[in-house]
N, C-alpha and C positions, 0 to 999 in steps of 0.2 A: 357210936357208929360201929357196926359190925362189918368187918371186911372178910370176904371169902376169896377163894382162889381166882375167881373171875375178875374181881377188883384188882388184885395184885397183878394178874396177867396183863390186864389192859393198861395199867400204869407203867409196868416195867417194859413191856414190849416196845413202847415208843422210844426208849433210850437208844437201842441199837438201830431202829428204823430211821430215826431222825439224826442220831449222833454219828452214824457211820458216814453218810454223805457229807455232814459238816466236817468230820475229821478228814475225809478225802479232799475236800476243798482247802482246808487248812494246810494239809500236807503238800498239796500241789502248790499253793502260794509259798510255802516254806522252801520247796524245791526251786521255784522260779527265782526267788530272792536269796537263795542260798542261806536261809536262816536256820542254822543248826539247832538252836534252842527250840524253835517251833517244830522242827522235825522230831526232836526227842520228846517234846510235850505231846505231840500227836501219838507217839507210841504208848504213853501213859493212858491217853484217852481210849486207845484201841483195847488196852487191857480192861478198862472199865466197860467198854461196849461188849467185849467177849463175856465178861462176868454177867452183865445184864441179859445177854442172850441166853446164857445157861439158866438164869432164874426164870426168864420168860418161858423157856422150853419146859422147865420142871413144873411150872404152874399151869401149863397148857392142858394137861389131862383133867385137872380139877375144874378148870374153866369149861372144858368140853362137856363134862358130866352135867354141869349146871345149865349150860346152853341147850344140851340135848333134852333136859327135863322140861324145858319151856315149850317143847313140841313144835317149834317153828323153824328150827335150824336143820338144814339139809345135811344128812350124814356124809354125802359125797363132798360137800364143801368143807366139812370138818376134816375129813380124811385127806383131801388135797392140801389143805392148810397144814395139817400135821406132817405130811410127807415133805413139803417144802421147808417147813420149820426144822425138820431133822437135818436136811441138807445144809441149811443156814447155820445150824449148830455146829456141824462138822467143819464148815468153812471158817466160822468164827473161832473154833477151837484152834485150828491151824494159825489163824490170825493172832490169837492170844499168845501162842507159843513163839511166833516170829517177833511179836512186840516185846515179850519178856526177854527173848534172846538179845534184841537190840538194846533194851534197857540195861541188861546185866553186863554185856560185853562192850558197849560203846558209850556209856554214860560219861566216862572220864576222858574219852577221846575227843579231839577237836572237831571231827566231822564223822558223819555216818558214811560207811563205804557205799560206793555206787550200787553194788549188787543189792544191798539191803534197801536202798532207796527205790530201786526198780521193783523188787519183790513186794515191798509194802504198798507201793502205788498200784501195782497190778492186783494185789489182794483187795485193796480198797475199792477198786472199780468193780471187781466181781461181787464183793460183799454188798456194795450199794445196790446193784441190780437184783441180786437174790433177795435181799431184805425188803426192798420196795415191793417185790412180787409177793413175798410172804405176807407183808402188811396188807396188800391188795386182797389176797385170798382170805385173810382174816376179816377184813372189812366186808367181804361178800357174805360172810356167815350171818352177820347181824345188821347189815345195812342194805336193805332191798333197793334203795335208791341208786346204788352204784352197780347193781347187777344189770348185765346186758342180756341180749337174746341167747348168748352162749351159756352152756352149763359149765360147771367147774372142770370137768374132765376135758372139755374142749379148750378151756383157758390154759390148762396145764399142757396139753398137746401142742398148742400154739407157742407157748413159752419155750418148750424143749426142742422145737424145730430149729 
């Protein structure tokens, strides 16, 4: 079986899109029950999600070229997906830095400081929303069954309001 950039992109992009909401839920449960182990484990999962986001972004151009060659993908949809993917990459880069900071400085501490808990939870909420939207825009490219009467630029304008 030959894999191309589109295959890799489709496989890898689901890790942050599904993983980040899962980590957000796990981290929230860890906060509620004051489970420090689960909080610290969530930081490791965030690093993995950030790395997967980078791989998904880096394979995106190759996937776009393949999809564009099929002549049924809207250049506007691809552009909007790329734009939001860039935003999600930046946010996940910050997330990865915060997670690595937490791992390096608080692994041997008995608890994560409150400020770090708040920052991580806030970043997770933002990431979850942005990544779900990036996935939605990606789905619009190749899944006509989820397209509505709005075009991609209208979707983006509604999201940014």
